[in-house]
LOTI-420551 format. One record per residue (C-alpha): residue in three letters; x, y, z. Coordinates in Angstrom, 1 decimal. Each point is the difference from the previous one (the first is absolute). Example, Ala and Ser with C-alpha at 12.3 -4.5 7.8 and 13.67 -1.06 7.14 Angstrom:
// residues 2
+-----+--------+--------+--------+
!   r !      x !      y !      z !
+-----+--------+--------+--------+
! ALA !   12.3 !   -4.5 !    7.8 !
! SER !    1.4 !    3.4 !   -0.7 !
+-----+--------+--------+--------+
***
This chain:
// residues 460
+-----+--------+--------+--------+
!   r !      x !      y !      z !
+-----+--------+--------+--------+
! MET !   34.1 !   62.2 !   21.1 !
! ASP !   -1.4 !    3.2 !   -1.4 !
! GLY !   -1.7 !   -2.0 !   -2.6 !
! GLY !   -1.7 !   -2.3 !    2.3 !
! THR !   -0.9 !    2.9 !    2.3 !
! SER !   -1.7 !    1.6 !   -2.9 !
! PHE !   -1.8 !   -2.9 !   -1.2 !
! PHE !   -1.2 !   -0.7 !    3.6 !
! GLY !   -1.3 !    3.9 !    0.2 !
! GLU !   -1.8 !   -0.5 !   -3.2 !
! LEU !   -1.5 !   -3.1 !    1.3 !
! LEU !   -1.2 !    1.6 !    3.1 !
! GLY !   -1.2 !    2.9 !   -2.0 !
! SER !   -2.2 !   -2.2 !   -2.1 !
! ILE !   -1.4 !   -1.7 !    3.1 !
! ALA !   -0.9 !    3.3 !    1.4 !
! GLU !   -1.7 !    1.2 !   -3.0 !
! ARG !   -2.3 !   -3.2 !    0.0 !
! GLY !   -0.5 !    0.5 !    3.7 !
! ARG !   -1.1 !    3.2 !   -0.6 !
! ALA !   -2.8 !   -0.7 !   -2.6 !
! LEU !   -1.3 !   -2.6 !    2.5 !
! LEU !   -0.2 !    2.4 !    3.0 !
! ASP !   -1.2 !    3.0 !   -2.2 !
! LEU !    2.3 !    2.3 !    1.7 !
! GLY !   -0.4 !    2.9 !   -2.6 !
! ARG !   -2.3 !    1.8 !    2.5 !
! GLU !   -0.3 !    3.6 !    0.4 !
! ARG !    2.4 !    1.5 !    2.6 !
! ARG !   -1.4 !    1.4 !    3.3 !
! SER !    0.9 !    3.7 !    0.3 !
! THR !    0.7 !    0.8 !    3.7 !
! GLY !    3.3 !   -1.1 !    1.6 !
! GLU !   -2.0 !   -1.7 !    2.9 !
! ALA !   -1.9 !   -1.9 !   -2.6 !
! ARG !    3.0 !   -1.0 !   -2.0 !
! THR !    1.8 !   -1.3 !    3.0 !
! ALA !   -3.2 !   -1.8 !    0.9 !
! SER !   -0.1 !   -1.5 !   -3.6 !
! VAL !    3.7 !   -1.2 !    0.3 !
! ALA !   -0.8 !   -1.7 !    3.4 !
! GLU !   -3.2 !   -1.7 !   -1.7 !
! LEU !    2.3 !   -1.3 !   -2.7 !
! CYS !    2.5 !   -1.4 !    2.6 !
! GLU !   -3.0 !   -1.9 !    1.7 !
! ARG !   -0.6 !   -1.4 !   -3.4 !
! LEU !    3.5 !   -1.0 !   -0.7 !
! LEU !    0.1 !   -1.9 !    3.4 !
! SER !   -3.2 !   -1.9 !   -0.8 !
! GLY !    1.6 !   -2.5 !   -1.9 !
! GLN !   -1.4 !    0.5 !   -3.8 !
! GLY !    1.8 !   -1.7 !   -2.8 !
! GLU !    3.5 !    0.6 !   -1.1 !
! ALA !   -0.6 !    2.3 !   -2.9 !
! SER !   -2.5 !    2.0 !    2.2 !
! GLY !    2.7 !    0.4 !    2.7 !
! VAL !    2.5 !    1.0 !   -2.4 !
! ALA !   -2.4 !    2.7 !   -1.5 !
! LEU !   -1.1 !    1.2 !    3.4 !
! ALA !    3.5 !    0.3 !    1.4 !
! GLN !    0.9 !    2.1 !   -3.3 !
! GLU !   -3.2 !    2.1 !    0.6 !
! ILE !    1.0 !    0.7 !    3.7 !
! LEU !    3.6 !    1.0 !   -0.7 !
! ALA !   -1.4 !    2.2 !   -2.9 !
! ALA !   -2.4 !    1.7 !    2.4 !
! TYR !    2.5 !    0.5 !    2.8 !
! ALA !    2.3 !    1.6 !   -2.4 !
! GLY !   -2.8 !    2.8 !   -0.8 !
! LEU !   -0.6 !    0.7 !    3.6 !
! ARG !    1.4 !    3.1 !    1.4 !
! SER !    2.2 !    0.3 !    3.3 !
! GLY !   -2.7 !    0.2 !    2.5 !
! GLU !   -2.1 !   -2.8 !   -1.6 !
! ARG !    3.1 !   -2.2 !   -0.1 !
! ILE !    0.4 !    0.4 !    3.8 !
! ALA !   -3.8 !   -0.9 !    0.3 !
! PHE !    0.8 !   -3.2 !   -2.0 !
! PHE !    2.7 !   -1.1 !    2.4 !
! GLU !   -2.4 !    0.9 !    2.9 !
! THR !   -2.5 !   -2.3 !   -1.6 !
! LEU !    2.8 !   -2.8 !   -0.1 !
! ALA !    0.9 !    0.4 !    3.5 !
! GLN !   -3.6 !    0.3 !    1.3 !
! ASP !   -2.0 !   -2.4 !   -2.1 !
! PHE !    2.5 !   -2.6 !   -1.3 !
! GLY !    1.7 !   -1.4 !    3.1 !
! PRO !   -0.5 !   -3.5 !    1.2 !
! ASP !   -3.3 !   -1.6 !   -0.2 !
! ALA !   -1.0 !    0.2 !    3.9 !
! ALA !   -2.6 !   -2.6 !   -0.4 !
! ARG !    2.2 !   -2.5 !   -1.7 !
! LEU !    2.7 !    0.7 !    2.5 !
! ASP !   -2.4 !   -0.5 !    2.9 !
! LYS !   -1.2 !   -3.3 !   -1.6 !
! ALA !    3.6 !   -1.0 !   -0.4 !
! LEU !    1.0 !    0.7 !    3.7 !
! ALA !   -3.0 !   -1.9 !    1.1 !
! ALA !    0.8 !   -3.0 !   -2.1 !
! TYR !    3.6 !    0.0 !    1.2 !
! ALA !   -1.1 !    0.1 !    3.8 !
! ALA !   -2.3 !   -3.0 !   -0.8 !
! HIS !    2.4 !   -1.9 !   -2.1 !
! PRO !    3.8 !    1.2 !    0.2 !
! GLY !    1.8 !   -1.2 !   -3.1 !
! ALA !    1.7 !    0.8 !   -3.0 !
! ARG !   -3.1 !    0.5 !   -2.0 !
! SER !   -1.6 !    2.5 !    2.5 !
! VAL !    3.4 !    1.8 !    0.4 !
! ALA !    0.1 !    0.5 !   -4.0 !
! GLU !   -3.4 !    1.2 !    0.2 !
! ILE !    0.9 !    2.6 !    2.4 !
! HIS !    2.9 !    1.0 !   -2.1 !
! PHE !   -2.2 !    0.5 !   -3.0 !
! ALA !   -2.7 !    1.7 !    1.9 !
! SER !    2.2 !    2.6 !    1.6 !
! GLU !    1.6 !    1.3 !   -3.2 !
! PRO !   -1.5 !    3.4 !   -0.9 !
! ARG !   -2.3 !   -0.3 !   -3.2 !
! ARG !    2.0 !    2.8 !   -1.5 !
! GLN !    3.0 !   -2.5 !   -0.5 !
! GLU !   -2.1 !   -2.1 !   -2.1 !
! LEU !   -1.4 !    3.3 !   -1.7 !
! ILE !    3.5 !    1.1 !   -1.1 !
! ARG !    0.8 !   -3.4 !   -1.2 !
! ARG !   -3.1 !    0.2 !   -2.1 !
! PHE !    1.0 !    3.5 !   -1.3 !
! ASN !    3.2 !   -1.6 !   -1.2 !
! LEU !   -1.8 !   -2.1 !   -2.6 !
! ALA !   -0.6 !    3.1 !   -2.2 !
! PRO !    2.6 !    0.7 !   -2.9 !
! GLY !    2.8 !    2.1 !    1.4 !
! ALA !   -1.4 !   -0.1 !    3.5 !
! THR !    3.2 !   -0.5 !    1.9 !
! ALA !    1.5 !    3.5 !   -1.1 !
! ARG !   -3.4 !    1.6 !    0.8 !
! LEU !   -0.1 !   -1.5 !    3.5 !
! VAL !    3.5 !    1.0 !    0.7 !
! ALA !   -1.2 !    3.6 !   -1.0 !
! MET !   -3.0 !   -0.3 !    2.1 !
! ARG !    2.3 !   -1.0 !    3.0 !
! ALA !    2.0 !    3.1 !   -0.7 !
! ASP !   -3.1 !    2.1 !    0.3 !
! LEU !   -0.8 !   -1.8 !    3.4 !
! LEU !    3.5 !    0.7 !    1.2 !
! GLY !   -0.7 !    3.9 !   -0.5 !
! PHE !   -3.0 !   -0.2 !    1.8 !
! LEU !    1.2 !   -1.9 !    3.0 !
! ARG !    2.0 !    3.2 !    1.2 !
! ARG !   -3.3 !    1.7 !    0.9 !
! ARG !   -2.1 !   -3.2 !    0.1 !
! PRO !    1.8 !   -2.6 !    2.2 !
! ASP !   -3.4 !   -1.9 !    0.6 !
! LEU !    0.6 !   -1.4 !   -3.5 !
! ALA !    3.2 !   -1.7 !    1.1 !
! GLU !   -1.8 !   -3.3 !    0.0 !
! VAL !   -0.9 !    0.0 !   -3.6 !
! ASP !    3.7 !    1.0 !   -0.7 !
! ARG !    1.0 !   -3.3 !    2.0 !
! ASP !   -2.1 !   -2.1 !   -2.3 !
! PHE !    1.6 !    1.5 !   -3.1 !
! VAL !    3.5 !   -0.5 !    1.5 !
! HIS !   -1.1 !   -3.7 !    1.0 !
! LEU !   -1.0 !   -0.7 !   -3.8 !
! PHE !    2.9 !    1.9 !   -1.5 !
! ALA !    2.6 !   -2.0 !    2.0 !
! SER !   -1.4 !   -3.1 !   -1.7 !
! TRP !   -0.5 !    1.4 !   -3.5 !
! PHE !    3.6 !    1.6 !    0.0 !
! ASN !    1.9 !   -2.5 !    1.8 !
! ARG !    3.6 !   -1.0 !   -1.2 !
! GLY !   -1.2 !   -2.9 !   -1.8 !
! PHE !   -1.7 !    2.3 !   -2.6 !
! LEU !    2.6 !    2.6 !   -0.4 !
! VAL !    2.4 !    0.2 !   -2.8 !
! LEU !    3.3 !    1.7 !    0.0 !
! ARG !    0.9 !    1.8 !   -3.0 !
! ARG !    3.3 !    2.0 !   -0.7 !
! ILE !   -0.6 !    3.5 !   -1.3 !
! ASP !    2.2 !    1.3 !   -2.7 !
! TRP !    0.1 !    2.2 !   -3.0 !
! SER !   -1.9 !   -2.8 !   -2.2 !
! THR !   -2.9 !   -0.1 !    2.6 !
! PRO !   -3.2 !    1.4 !   -1.6 !
! ALA !   -0.1 !    3.9 !    0.2 !
! ASN !   -3.4 !   -0.1 !    1.8 !
! VAL !    1.8 !   -2.1 !    2.9 !
! LEU !    2.8 !    2.4 !   -0.1 !
! GLU !   -2.0 !    3.0 !    0.4 !
! LYS !   -1.6 !   -1.5 !    3.0 !
! ILE !    3.5 !   -0.5 !    1.6 !
! ILE !    0.5 !    3.7 !   -0.5 !
! ARG !   -3.3 !    0.8 !    1.5 !
! TYR !    0.0 !   -2.4 !    3.1 !
! GLU !    3.6 !    0.8 !    1.0 !
! ALA !   -0.4 !    1.2 !    3.5 !
! VAL !    3.3 !    0.1 !    1.5 !
! HIS !    2.4 !    1.8 !   -2.5 !
! GLU !   -2.2 !    2.0 !   -2.8 !
! ILE !    1.2 !   -1.1 !   -3.5 !
! ARG !    0.3 !    3.2 !   -1.9 !
! ASP !   -0.4 !   -0.9 !   -3.6 !
! TRP !    0.4 !   -3.0 !   -2.3 !
! ASN !    3.9 !    0.6 !   -0.1 !
! ASP !    0.1 !   -0.5 !    3.9 !
! LEU !   -2.3 !   -3.2 !   -0.5 !
! ARG !    2.3 !   -1.4 !   -2.5 !
! ALA !    3.0 !    0.5 !    2.1 !
! ARG !   -1.8 !   -1.8 !    3.0 !
! VAL !   -1.1 !   -2.9 !   -2.1 !
! ASP !    2.3 !   -0.5 !   -3.1 !
! SER !    3.5 !    0.5 !    1.3 !
! PRO !    2.0 !   -3.1 !    0.5 !
! ASP !    0.5 !    0.6 !    3.7 !
! ARG !   -3.8 !    0.8 !    0.8 !
! ARG !   -2.9 !   -2.3 !    0.4 !
! CYS !   -3.8 !    0.5 !    0.6 !
! TYR !   -2.5 !   -2.9 !    0.9 !
! ALA !   -3.6 !    0.2 !    0.5 !
! PHE !   -2.6 !   -2.3 !    1.1 !
! PHE !   -3.2 !   -0.5 !   -2.4 !
! HIS !   -3.1 !   -1.9 !    0.7 !
! PRO !   -2.0 !   -1.7 !   -2.8 !
! ALA !   -3.3 !    1.7 !    0.8 !
! LEU !    1.6 !    3.6 !   -0.2 !
! VAL !    1.5 !   -0.1 !   -3.7 !
! ASP !    3.0 !    2.3 !   -0.3 !
! GLU !   -0.5 !    1.4 !    3.5 !
! PRO !    3.0 !   -0.4 !    2.2 !
! LEU !   -0.8 !   -0.6 !    3.6 !
! ILE !    3.4 !    0.9 !    1.6 !
! PHE !    3.4 !    0.6 !   -1.7 !
! VAL !    3.6 !    0.3 !    1.3 !
! GLU !    2.9 !    1.7 !   -1.5 !
! VAL !    3.5 !   -1.3 !    0.5 !
! ALA !    3.5 !    1.4 !   -0.6 !
! LEU !    3.1 !   -2.2 !   -0.2 !
! THR !    2.9 !    1.6 !    1.8 !
! ARG !    3.3 !   -0.9 !    1.4 !
! GLU !   -0.7 !    0.9 !    3.5 !
! THR !   -2.8 !    1.3 !    2.2 !
! PRO !   -1.1 !    3.4 !   -1.1 !
! SER !   -0.6 !    2.7 !    2.6 !
! ALA !   -1.8 !    2.4 !   -2.3 !
! ILE !   -2.6 !   -0.1 !   -2.8 !
! ALA !    1.3 !    2.7 !   -2.4 !
! PRO !    2.7 !   -2.0 !   -1.4 !
! ILE !   -2.5 !   -2.8 !   -0.6 !
! LEU !   -2.5 !    2.3 !   -1.8 !
! ASP !    2.6 !    1.9 !   -2.0 !
! THR !   -1.0 !   -0.6 !   -3.6 !
! ALA !    3.5 !    1.4 !   -0.9 !
! ARG !    1.9 !   -2.6 !    1.8 !
! THR !    2.4 !   -2.8 !   -1.6 !
! PRO !   -1.9 !   -3.2 !    0.4 !
! LEU !    1.8 !   -2.8 !    1.7 !
! ALA !    0.8 !   -3.3 !   -1.5 !
! PRO !   -2.3 !   -2.4 !    1.8 !
! GLU !    2.5 !   -2.7 !    0.2 !
! THR !    2.0 !    2.2 !    2.3 !
! ALA !   -2.7 !    0.8 !    2.3 !
! ARG !   -0.2 !   -1.4 !    3.6 !
! THR !   -3.0 !    1.5 !    1.3 !
! ALA !   -3.6 !    0.3 !   -1.1 !
! VAL !   -2.0 !    2.9 !    1.3 !
! PHE !   -3.7 !    0.3 !    0.3 !
! TYR !   -0.3 !    3.8 !   -0.1 !
! SER !   -3.6 !    0.4 !   -0.9 !
! ILE !   -3.3 !   -2.1 !    0.8 !
! SER !   -3.4 !    1.1 !   -1.0 !
! ASN !   -3.4 !   -1.3 !    0.3 !
! CYS !   -2.2 !    0.7 !   -2.9 !
! GLN !   -3.5 !   -0.8 !    1.1 !
! THR !   -1.5 !    2.1 !    2.7 !
! GLY !   -2.8 !   -2.6 !    0.5 !
! LEU !    2.5 !   -2.7 !    0.7 !
! GLY !    1.4 !    2.0 !    3.1 !
! GLY !    0.5 !   -2.4 !    2.8 !
! VAL !    0.3 !   -3.1 !   -2.3 !
! SER !    3.8 !   -0.7 !    0.2 !
! PHE !    2.0 !   -0.9 !   -3.1 !
! GLY !    3.4 !    1.8 !    0.9 !
! ASN !    1.6 !   -2.9 !    2.1 !
! PHE !   -0.9 !   -2.3 !   -3.0 !
! LEU !    1.4 !    2.5 !   -2.4 !
! ILE !    3.4 !    0.6 !    1.5 !
! LYS !    0.6 !   -3.8 !    0.7 !
! GLN !   -0.8 !   -1.0 !   -3.5 !
! VAL !    2.1 !    3.0 !   -1.4 !
! VAL !    2.9 !   -1.1 !    2.1 !
! ALA !   -0.4 !   -3.6 !   -1.4 !
! GLU !   -0.5 !    1.2 !   -3.4 !
! ILE !    3.0 !    2.5 !   -0.1 !
! SER !    2.3 !   -2.4 !    1.6 !
! ARG !   -0.5 !   -2.5 !   -2.9 !
! GLU !    0.7 !    2.6 !   -2.5 !
! PHE !    3.2 !    1.8 !    2.0 !
! PRO !    1.4 !   -2.9 !    2.2 !
! ASN !    2.9 !    2.5 !    1.1 !
! LEU !   -2.5 !    2.0 !    2.2 !
! LYS !    0.8 !   -0.4 !    3.5 !
! GLU !   -2.0 !    2.5 !    2.0 !
! PHE !   -3.7 !    1.0 !   -0.3 !
! VAL !   -0.8 !    3.2 !    1.5 !
! THR !   -2.6 !    3.0 !   -0.2 !
! LEU !    0.6 !    3.7 !   -0.3 !
! SER !   -3.4 !    1.0 !    1.8 !
! PRO !   -1.8 !    3.4 !    0.8 !
! VAL !   -1.1 !    0.6 !    3.6 !
! PRO !   -3.3 !    1.9 !   -0.6 !
! GLY !   -0.9 !    0.8 !    3.5 !
! PHE !    3.1 !    1.1 !    1.4 !
! ARG !   -0.1 !    3.7 !   -0.2 !
! ALA !   -3.5 !    0.0 !    1.2 !
! TRP !    1.0 !   -2.1 !    3.2 !
! VAL !    3.1 !    2.5 !    0.6 !
! GLU !   -2.3 !    3.1 !   -0.4 !
! ALA !   -2.5 !   -1.6 !    2.5 !
! GLN !    2.9 !   -0.4 !    2.6 !
! LEU !    1.1 !    3.7 !   -0.8 !
! ALA !   -3.5 !    1.3 !    0.6 !
! ASP !   -0.3 !   -2.1 !    3.5 !
! PRO !    1.9 !    2.0 !    2.5 !
! ALA !   -0.4 !   -3.2 !    2.3 !
! SER !    1.9 !   -2.4 !   -2.4 !
! THR !    2.9 !   -1.4 !    1.2 !
! VAL !    1.2 !   -1.4 !   -3.5 !
! LEU !    1.8 !    3.3 !   -0.8 !
! THR !    3.0 !    1.7 !    1.7 !
! ALA !    0.1 !    3.7 !   -0.1 !
! GLU !    3.0 !   -0.1 !   -2.3 !
! GLN !   -2.0 !   -2.1 !   -2.6 !
! ARG !   -3.0 !    2.3 !    0.2 !
! THR !    2.4 !    2.9 !   -0.8 !
! ALA !    1.5 !   -2.0 !   -2.9 !
! LEU !   -3.3 !   -1.0 !   -1.6 !
! ALA !   -1.1 !    3.6 !    0.0 !
! GLY !    2.5 !    0.5 !   -2.7 !
! ILE !   -2.0 !   -2.0 !   -2.4 !
! GLU !   -2.6 !    2.1 !   -1.6 !
! GLY !   -2.8 !   -1.5 !   -2.3 !
! THR !    1.2 !   -2.3 !   -2.6 !
! GLN !    3.2 !    1.5 !   -1.1 !
! ALA !    2.9 !   -2.3 !    0.5 !
! PRO !    2.7 !    1.6 !    2.3 !
! GLU !    3.3 !    0.7 !   -1.5 !
! ALA !    2.9 !   -2.6 !    0.3 !
! ALA !    1.8 !    1.5 !    3.2 !
! ALA !   -3.4 !    0.2 !    1.5 !
! ARG !   -0.9 !   -3.5 !   -0.8 !
! GLU !    3.0 !   -1.4 !    1.5 !
! ALA !   -0.7 !    1.7 !    3.1 !
! LEU !   -3.4 !   -1.2 !    0.1 !
! ARG !    0.8 !   -3.7 !   -1.0 !
! PRO !    0.5 !   -1.2 !    3.7 !
! VAL !   -3.1 !    1.7 !    1.2 !
! ILE !   -2.1 !   -1.8 !   -2.8 !
! GLU !    1.6 !   -3.3 !    0.7 !
! THR !   -0.6 !    0.0 !    3.6 !
! LEU !   -3.6 !    1.1 !   -0.3 !
! ALA !   -0.6 !   -2.5 !   -2.8 !
! ALA !    1.5 !   -2.9 !    2.1 !
! HIS !   -2.5 !    1.1 !    2.9 !
! TYR !   -2.7 !    0.2 !   -2.7 !
! PHE !    0.4 !   -3.6 !   -1.4 !
! LEU !    1.1 !   -2.0 !    3.0 !
! ILE !   -1.8 !    1.9 !    2.9 !
! ALA !   -3.1 !    1.9 !   -1.1 !
! ARG !   -3.1 !   -1.8 !   -0.3 !
! SER !   -3.5 !    0.3 !   -1.3 !
! PRO !   -3.0 !   -0.3 !    2.3 !
! LYS !   -0.2 !   -3.6 !   -1.1 !
! GLY !    3.6 !   -0.6 !    0.9 !
! LYS !    1.4 !   -0.1 !   -3.5 !
! PRO !    2.7 !    2.0 !   -1.5 !
! VAL !   -1.2 !    3.3 !   -1.1 !
! ASP !    1.3 !   -0.2 !   -3.5 !
! PRO !   -2.2 !   -1.9 !   -2.4 !
! VAL !    3.0 !   -0.6 !   -2.3 !
! ALA !    1.9 !   -1.7 !    3.1 !
! ARG !   -3.2 !   -2.1 !    0.6 !
! PHE !    0.0 !   -1.3 !   -3.5 !
! HIS !    3.5 !   -0.9 !   -0.3 !
! LEU !    0.7 !   -1.3 !    3.6 !
! GLY !   -3.3 !   -1.9 !   -0.3 !
! ASN !    1.6 !   -1.8 !   -3.1 !
! GLY !    2.9 !   -0.9 !    1.8 !
! ALA !    2.5 !    2.7 !   -0.9 !
! ARG !    2.4 !    1.5 !    2.6 !
! LEU !    0.6 !    3.8 !    0.4 !
! GLU !    3.4 !    0.3 !   -1.4 !
! ARG !    1.0 !    3.5 !   -0.2 !
! LEU !   -1.3 !    3.7 !    0.4 !
! ASN !    0.8 !    2.5 !   -2.6 !
! PRO !   -0.5 !    3.8 !    1.1 !
! PHE !   -0.8 !    2.0 !   -3.1 !
! GLY !   -0.1 !   -2.8 !   -2.4 !
! ASP !   -2.8 !    1.9 !   -1.7 !
! LEU !    0.6 !    3.6 !   -0.6 !
! SER !   -3.3 !    0.5 !   -2.2 !
! ALA !   -2.7 !    2.2 !    1.4 !
! ARG !   -2.3 !   -3.0 !    0.5 !
! GLY !    3.1 !   -1.8 !    2.1 !
! MET !    0.4 !    3.0 !    2.0 !
! ALA !   -3.7 !    0.4 !    0.8 !
! GLN !   -0.5 !   -3.5 !    0.9 !
! SER !    3.3 !   -0.8 !    2.0 !
! TYR !    2.5 !    2.8 !   -0.1 !
! GLY !    1.4 !   -2.0 !   -2.7 !
! LEU !    0.5 !   -3.1 !    2.0 !
! MET !    0.1 !   -3.4 !   -1.8 !
! VAL !    1.1 !   -3.5 !    1.3 !
! ASN !    1.2 !   -3.4 !   -1.2 !
! TYR !   -2.1 !   -3.2 !    0.7 !
! ARG !    2.0 !   -3.1 !   -0.6 !
! TYR !   -1.4 !   -3.3 !   -1.0 !
! ILE !    2.3 !   -3.0 !    1.1 !
! ALA !   -1.7 !   -3.2 !   -1.4 !
! GLU !    0.9 !   -2.3 !    2.9 !
! ASP !   -1.4 !    2.7 !    2.5 !
! ILE !   -3.1 !    1.0 !   -1.5 !
! GLU !   -2.5 !   -2.5 !    1.6 !
! LYS !    1.8 !    0.4 !    3.4 !
! ASN !   -0.3 !    3.7 !   -0.2 !
! HIS !   -3.6 !    0.1 !   -0.9 !
! GLU !   -0.9 !   -2.4 !    2.9 !
! ALA !    2.1 !    2.3 !    2.3 !
! PHE !   -2.0 !    3.2 !   -1.3 !
! PHE !   -3.5 !   -1.6 !    0.2 !
! ASP !    0.4 !   -2.3 !    3.0 !
! ARG !    2.0 !    2.1 !    2.3 !
! GLY !   -0.1 !    3.6 !   -1.4 !
! THR !    3.8 !   -0.3 !   -0.4 !
! ILE !    1.7 !    2.5 !   -2.5 !
! VAL !    2.8 !   -1.6 !   -1.6 !
! ALA !    2.8 !    2.6 !   -0.6 !
! SER !    3.7 !    0.1 !   -1.0 !
! PRO !    2.5 !    0.9 !    2.8 !
! GLN !    0.7 !    3.1 !   -1.8 !
! VAL !   -3.5 !    1.2 !    0.5 !
! ARG !   -0.4 !   -1.4 !    3.5 !
! LYS !    2.8 !    2.0 !    1.4 !
! LEU !   -1.5 !    3.2 !   -1.1 !
! ALA !   -3.2 !   -0.4 !    2.2 !
! ARG !    0.1 !    1.9 !    3.2 !
! ALA !   -1.6 !   -3.1 !    1.7 !
! GLU !    1.0 !    1.0 !    3.6 !
! GLU !   -2.0 !    3.0 !   -0.4 !
! THR !   -3.2 !   -1.6 !   -0.9 !
! PRO !   -0.5 !   -3.4 !    1.6 !
! LYS !   -1.5 !   -2.8 !   -2.1 !
! PRO !   -2.2 !   -2.8 !    0.8 !
! PRO !    1.7 !   -3.3 !   -0.5 !
! ALA !   -2.0 !   -1.2 !   -2.8 !
! LEU !    1.3 !    2.9 !   -2.0 !
! ARG !    3.6 !   -0.4 !    0.4 !
! GLU !    2.0 !    0.3 !   -3.3 !
! VAL !    2.4 !   -3.0 !   -1.0 !
! ALA !    2.7 !    0.0 !   -2.6 !
! GLY !   -0.8 !   -1.8 !   -3.0 !
+-----+--------+--------+--------+
***
């Protein structure tokens, strides 16, 4: 695959060189930021004008190179231009609508479809003609995501990127590869850098995660992004469902003979490419890894996660700061006041706090909702949306400073049961139902906070 990719890249490069000669693009750069942005916009119009293939490749390469040379404000101006000047062709759309009104039919409907597509979608497709363009477009969208925080008016441009990326990075193009100690060093370095859940401290830590007999790591790759993982998952083989992360990350532990394992634990899932945010890979990854690891170890009976709860502490602190909140009792407020900063409480204090954390966590998962009516926790939305069920709450499962800062150390297990995944997925998306184990359901103080019927919890 790498050899073919290299040959294809060299071929595109040679086409671009010929096109550059045809277009005489070696002109002098304009000096001011406004002129530079205008120059890029002019090139975009030329690219859409439908010149020959060689010229198109050269133009696409020139535009991407010009974009790379823009400063932050100039890049915002570039995206503004895409939003304002590269939307649908209004004249063509008016004509298509009139044609449909006069002669309704498949042909006139198709013309409305094509006329209503923003011109920037075709522009981005043509950008992708350039050698190595896919990676550069992913980086371009990462820039755009950063600007959206203060420029929500650029959201329509982002929607076009997501629309195209969803096609370019669909499951049919993704390649699952196991990451182990024989994986090229440049990929292993990226695994260390991209790990977003539990920091990989050094090469010894990495080796313990990917080279131990009871550990596995798998990643999705795309042919257009050579040696760039898109997302990866780390798996621990255990005898039972774990309640804490420290034993799993312990580099001095005695590895378990994998044939004695009964449980596969997904303890870290990391997205690697910021520019692909919103393009879902995780659901495919988990399902394929379950299939892959089941073939290797048919003795495995359960597939669970040991997941962080990144927004739990912020949610609790918002309740603490609100005198009108009815979520917390006076006793719970007093108990939580004993947790200071990110220092984990002593063992005795943790035992006293355990029921407080469990009760609040049950409310957080089963009752609390975002303004859109979804579970507050993003990790919960991911796993519940994938068809898992909320299996168990683990107060103080992560005693690290990060774990305490995010969730008072709370971790949870989601369980994937093959025959229930589709049913759970549909229940979550169609009715807002959170599938939870009886153990979790009984912790919720449902009688104190009535719930709408569509959000009732059910046993898995």
